[in-house]
C-alpha positions as a Python dict, from the first residue, in 0.01 Angstrom:
ca = {
    (1, 'M'): (0, 0, 0),
    (2, 'S'): (47, -394, 22),
    (3, 'S'): (-233, -590, 151),
    (4, 'I'): (-207, -710, 509),
    (5, 'K'): (-413, -1027, 581),
    (6, 'L'): (-554, -1104, 941),
    (7, 'S'): (-654, -1489, 1040),
    (8, 'K'): (-1021, -1571, 1072),
    (9, 'K'): (-916, -1693, 1420),
    (10, 'I'): (-782, -1354, 1491),
    (11, 'L'): (-1085, -1197, 1379),
    (12, 'R'): (-1350, -1406, 1532),
    (13, 'A'): (-1203, -1392, 1869),
    (14, 'A'): (-1136, -1020, 1851),
    (15, 'G'): (-1548, -945, 1737),
    (16, 'K'): (-1649, -1192, 1990),
    (17, 'A'): (-1458, -1016, 2254),
    (18, 'N'): (-1549, -645, 2145),
    (19, 'A'): (-1889, -767, 2095),
    (20, 'R'): (-1908, -870, 2483),
    (21, 'Y'): (-1734, -613, 2628),
    (22, 'R'): (-1774, -324, 2394),
    (23, 'L'): (-1436, -225, 2408),
    (24, 'I'): (-1438, -7, 2073),
    (25, 'E'): (-1784, 195, 1972),
    (26, 'D'): (-1911, 433, 1786),
    (27, 'G'): (-1752, 814, 1837),
    (28, 'D'): (-1418, 627, 2003),
    (29, 'R'): (-1096, 835, 1973),
    (30, 'V'): (-839, 524, 2079),
    (31, 'I'): (-502, 571, 2148),
    (32, 'V'): (-270, 238, 2082),
    (33, 'G'): (38, 157, 2256),
    (34, 'L'): (263, 14, 1935),
    (35, 'S'): (608, -101, 2050),
    (36, 'G'): (641, -266, 1694),
    (37, 'G'): (639, -621, 1862),
    (38, 'K'): (414, -892, 1706),
    (39, 'D'): (151, -833, 1970),
    (40, 'S'): (107, -437, 1904),
    (41, 'L'): (152, -486, 1539),
    (42, 'T'): (-145, -725, 1544),
    (43, 'L'): (-322, -517, 1719),
    (44, 'V'): (-288, -178, 1509),
    (45, 'H'): (-387, -378, 1191),
    (46, 'L'): (-692, -536, 1355),
    (47, 'L'): (-797, -203, 1409),
    (48, 'K'): (-730, -72, 1077),
    (49, 'Y'): (-972, -348, 970),
    (50, 'M'): (-1245, -270, 1209),
    (51, 'Q'): (-1242, 72, 1088),
    (52, 'R'): (-1287, -30, 742),
    (53, 'H'): (-1528, -270, 828),
    (54, 'A'): (-1716, -228, 1150),
    (55, 'P'): (-2048, -63, 1122),
    (56, 'F'): (-1945, 196, 1315),
    (57, 'S'): (-1714, 497, 1336),
    (58, 'F'): (-1408, 539, 1520),
    (59, 'T'): (-1046, 702, 1478),
    (60, 'F'): (-760, 557, 1635),
    (61, 'K'): (-359, 645, 1631),
    (62, 'A'): (-87, 468, 1725),
    (63, 'L'): (207, 588, 1966),
    (64, 'T'): (548, 448, 2028),
    (65, 'V'): (715, 569, 2335),
    (66, 'N'): (1107, 613, 2248),
    (67, 'Y'): (1293, 558, 2617),
    (68, 'G'): (1586, 767, 2489),
    (69, 'M'): (1832, 487, 2438),
    (70, 'P'): (2183, 530, 2244),
    (71, 'G'): (2107, 396, 1857),
    (72, 'E'): (1713, 366, 1929),
    (73, 'S'): (1521, 391, 1627),
    (74, 'Y'): (1172, 369, 1477),
    (75, 'E'): (1213, 471, 1164),
    (76, 'A'): (1127, 148, 987),
    (77, 'L'): (796, 139, 1215),
    (78, 'S'): (730, 488, 1100),
    (79, 'R'): (720, 359, 763),
    (80, 'H'): (562, 79, 786),
    (81, 'C'): (272, 313, 945),
    (82, 'E'): (281, 504, 687),
    (83, 'E'): (255, 260, 404),
    (84, 'H'): (-12, 138, 581),
    (85, 'E'): (-243, 468, 623),
    (86, 'I'): (-196, 414, 1008),
    (87, 'E'): (-119, 753, 1192),
    (88, 'H'): (165, 700, 1400),
    (89, 'E'): (364, 926, 1659),
    (90, 'V'): (701, 868, 1859),
    (91, 'Y'): (698, 1011, 2142),
    (92, 'K'): (1038, 1103, 2278),
    (93, 'T'): (1119, 1072, 2645),
    (94, 'N'): (1404, 1039, 2907),
    (95, 'I'): (1317, 732, 3063),
    (96, 'F'): (1609, 575, 2994),
    (97, 'E'): (1858, 857, 3147),
    (98, 'V'): (1585, 862, 3491),
    (99, 'A'): (1645, 507, 3521),
    (100, 'Q'): (1984, 511, 3532),
    (101, 'D'): (1974, 704, 3908),
    (102, 'T'): (1650, 492, 3992),
    (103, 'I'): (1704, 130, 3916),
    (104, 'R'): (1994, -39, 4132),
    (105, 'E'): (2230, -264, 3973),
    (106, 'N'): (2102, -631, 3957),
    (107, 'S'): (1773, -526, 4002),
    (108, 'S'): (1424, -606, 3823),
    (109, 'F'): (1356, -381, 3567),
    (110, 'C'): (1055, -495, 3374),
    (111, 'S'): (785, -355, 3624),
    (112, 'Y'): (949, -10, 3626),
    (113, 'F'): (971, 11, 3280),
    (114, 'S'): (632, -89, 3201),
    (115, 'R'): (487, 161, 3449),
    (116, 'M'): (710, 435, 3299),
    (117, 'R'): (591, 331, 2933),
    (118, 'R'): (209, 351, 3029),
    (119, 'G'): (259, 671, 3214),
    (120, 'A'): (406, 808, 2890),
    (121, 'L'): (136, 669, 2698),
    (122, 'Y'): (-154, 803, 2945),
    (123, 'T'): (-16, 1135, 2962),
    (124, 'K'): (-33, 1145, 2559),
    (125, 'A'): (-395, 1026, 2599),
    (126, 'A'): (-490, 1283, 2842),
    (127, 'E'): (-316, 1565, 2622),
    (128, 'G'): (-468, 1431, 2316),
    (129, 'G'): (-849, 1398, 2462),
    (130, 'Y'): (-847, 1024, 2376),
    (131, 'N'): (-1143, 836, 2573),
    (132, 'K'): (-959, 509, 2535),
    (133, 'V'): (-609, 330, 2550),
    (134, 'A'): (-578, 14, 2352),
    (135, 'L'): (-325, -227, 2494),
    (136, 'G'): (-204, -528, 2289),
    (137, 'H'): (-229, -805, 2577),
    (138, 'H'): (-348, -1124, 2464),
    (139, 'L'): (-495, -1434, 2621),
    (140, 'D'): (-138, -1585, 2703),
    (141, 'D'): (-39, -1265, 2921),
    (142, 'A'): (-373, -1308, 3104),
    (143, 'A'): (-317, -1644, 3181),
    (144, 'E'): (79, -1571, 3255),
    (145, 'S'): (-15, -1270, 3498),
    (146, 'F'): (-284, -1483, 3712),
    (147, 'F'): (-45, -1760, 3747),
    (148, 'M'): (242, -1520, 3814),
    (149, 'N'): (46, -1317, 4058),
    (150, 'M'): (-79, -1638, 4228),
    (151, 'L'): (256, -1792, 4263),
    (152, 'Y'): (469, -1498, 4340),
    (153, 'N'): (291, -1228, 4471),
    (154, 'G'): (3, -1416, 4673),
    (155, 'T'): (-304, -1268, 4499),
    (156, 'M'): (-561, -1419, 4266),
    (157, 'R'): (-545, -1133, 3953),
    (158, 'S'): (-508, -1124, 3578),
    (159, 'M'): (-592, -883, 3285),
    (160, 'P'): (-929, -725, 3232),
    (161, 'P'): (-1086, -653, 2891),
    (162, 'I'): (-1150, -344, 2964),
    (163, 'Y'): (-1116, -82, 3323),
    (164, 'R'): (-1139, 291, 3366),
    (165, 'S'): (-836, 455, 3443),
    (166, 'D'): (-793, 702, 3707),
    (167, 'K'): (-719, 991, 3461),
    (168, 'G'): (-1073, 874, 3356),
    (169, 'F'): (-1043, 729, 3024),
    (170, 'H'): (-1111, 372, 2951),
    (171, 'V'): (-813, 103, 2891),
    (172, 'I'): (-900, -179, 2646),
    (173, 'R'): (-733, -505, 2560),
    (174, 'P'): (-892, -607, 2188),
    (175, 'L'): (-676, -909, 2159),
    (176, 'I'): (-780, -1035, 2496),
    (177, 'W'): (-913, -1371, 2357),
    (178, 'V'): (-635, -1405, 2096),
    (179, 'R'): (-355, -1633, 2144),
    (180, 'E'): (-8, -1538, 2129),
    (181, 'R'): (73, -1792, 1859),
    (182, 'Q'): (-168, -1620, 1641),
    (183, 'T'): (4, -1304, 1661),
    (184, 'A'): (312, -1477, 1600),
    (185, 'A'): (203, -1624, 1279),
    (186, 'F'): (22, -1304, 1161),
    (187, 'A'): (355, -1126, 1159),
    (188, 'E'): (541, -1419, 998),
    (189, 'E'): (258, -1460, 739),
    (190, 'N'): (281, -1112, 620),
    (191, 'A'): (683, -1073, 660),
    (192, 'I'): (639, -755, 875),
    (193, 'E'): (965, -670, 1025),
    (194, 'T'): (908, -642, 1415),
    (195, 'I'): (1117, -510, 1707),
    (196, 'G'): (1218, -730, 1965),
    (197, 'D'): (1470, -759, 2258),
    (198, 'E'): (1706, -543, 2070),
    (199, 'A'): (1461, -281, 2216),
    (200, 'C'): (1476, -364, 2554),
    (201, 'P'): (1586, -113, 2770),
    (202, 'A'): (1775, -434, 2967),
    (203, 'M'): (2006, -509, 2671),
    (204, 'A'): (2174, -189, 2757),
    (205, 'M'): (2165, -158, 3135),
    (206, 'R'): (2376, -420, 3379),
    (207, 'V'): (2012, -540, 3542),
    (208, 'K'): (1884, -848, 3660),
    (209, 'M'): (1691, -1052, 3353),
    (210, 'P'): (1319, -1158, 3504),
    (211, 'H'): (1262, -1507, 3548),
    (212, 'A'): (908, -1545, 3664),
    (213, 'R'): (745, -1475, 3337),
    (214, 'E'): (976, -1678, 3136),
    (215, 'S'): (918, -1995, 3402),
    (216, 'T'): (551, -1954, 3401),
    (217, 'K'): (515, -1950, 3027),
    (218, 'K'): (734, -2276, 3001),
    (219, 'M'): (522, -2381, 3303),
    (220, 'L'): (208, -2332, 3125),
    (221, 'Q'): (321, -2461, 2733),
    (222, 'E'): (422, -2796, 2925),
    (223, 'W'): (53, -2818, 3080),
    (224, 'E'): (-56, -2719, 2712),
    (225, 'E'): (77, -3005, 2586),
    (226, 'R'): (-100, -3254, 2802),
    (227, 'E'): (-411, -3076, 2789),
    (228, 'P'): (-460, -2877, 2423),
    (229, 'D'): (-774, -2726, 2551),
    (230, 'L'): (-611, -2574, 2854),
    (231, 'F'): (-647, -2183, 2713),
    (232, 'K'): (-990, -2253, 2592),
    (233, 'R'): (-1077, -2336, 2977),
    (234, 'F'): (-899, -2055, 3123),
    (235, 'R'): (-1120, -1783, 2927),
    (236, 'A'): (-1395, -1983, 3037),
    (237, 'A'): (-1272, -1933, 3389),
    (238, 'F'): (-1208, -1597, 3378),
    (239, 'C'): (-1530, -1515, 3269),
    (240, 'H'): (-1688, -1735, 3520),
    (241, 'L'): (-1548, -1607, 3887),
    (242, 'Q'): (-1699, -1722, 4196),
    (243, 'P'): (-1519, -1500, 4482),
    (244, 'A'): (-1742, -1629, 4762),
    (245, 'S'): (-1558, -1977, 4692),
    (246, 'F'): (-1217, -1812, 4854),
    (247, 'M'): (-1110, -1688, 5163),
    (248, 'D'): (-1157, -1301, 5133),
    (249, 'E'): (-1385, -1194, 5389),
    (250, 'G'): (-1501, -941, 5174),
    (251, 'F'): (-1698, -1190, 4955),
    (252, 'L'): (-1781, -1448, 5198),
    (253, 'K'): (-2173, -1500, 5247),
    (254, 'R'): (-2301, -1539, 5598),
}
């Protein structure tokens, strides 16, 4: 088994988030969504590191949702997990086939496939008796989600580090204080083969490519160039809400 190195920045950010929000605790059984991208690969290796060094015991399993697309293959990902002693399952679905009838031509696809993938992950979690589902969202995702919801949906909403699903288990985001550039550096420095847009269903369907996230990402990058501490402030702001200062009558003090 070759050595995988996690940066001190990733370990420090993830460790502080775990201590604050108690994301993973003794006795937990965790199922991890593993797409094979840089973020989810960082997550499974973080959990492997925690499993070896944390002063408590927990188990986890990586799950990859197979959409059922022509040519879709996760053999290299499975070999990587086997090499690093990470339990891994590829869950075969017919999501791609179902999408042919339910997604209209030139319509947005991201939310649809995200819901279907999440539903498959939740199903396997419930069937396997897992009490937590781990997702690879990071601080950049949280900030982008906040501004996308505000600018395009008219809501003030982001991504919590932990919440209880309707099915009873907790959904956790151990990388929520980690930056995207840190997960990219992790994959590059360890020469890990990642899965990118080639596994995206949009590449095989005539659907409209999403623009909101890309526009929001570009906007935040431009802001950060002018304000290097921008994301530190985002993290602080997300931890110190003052809902009574807005216009939702449910929070107003009378």
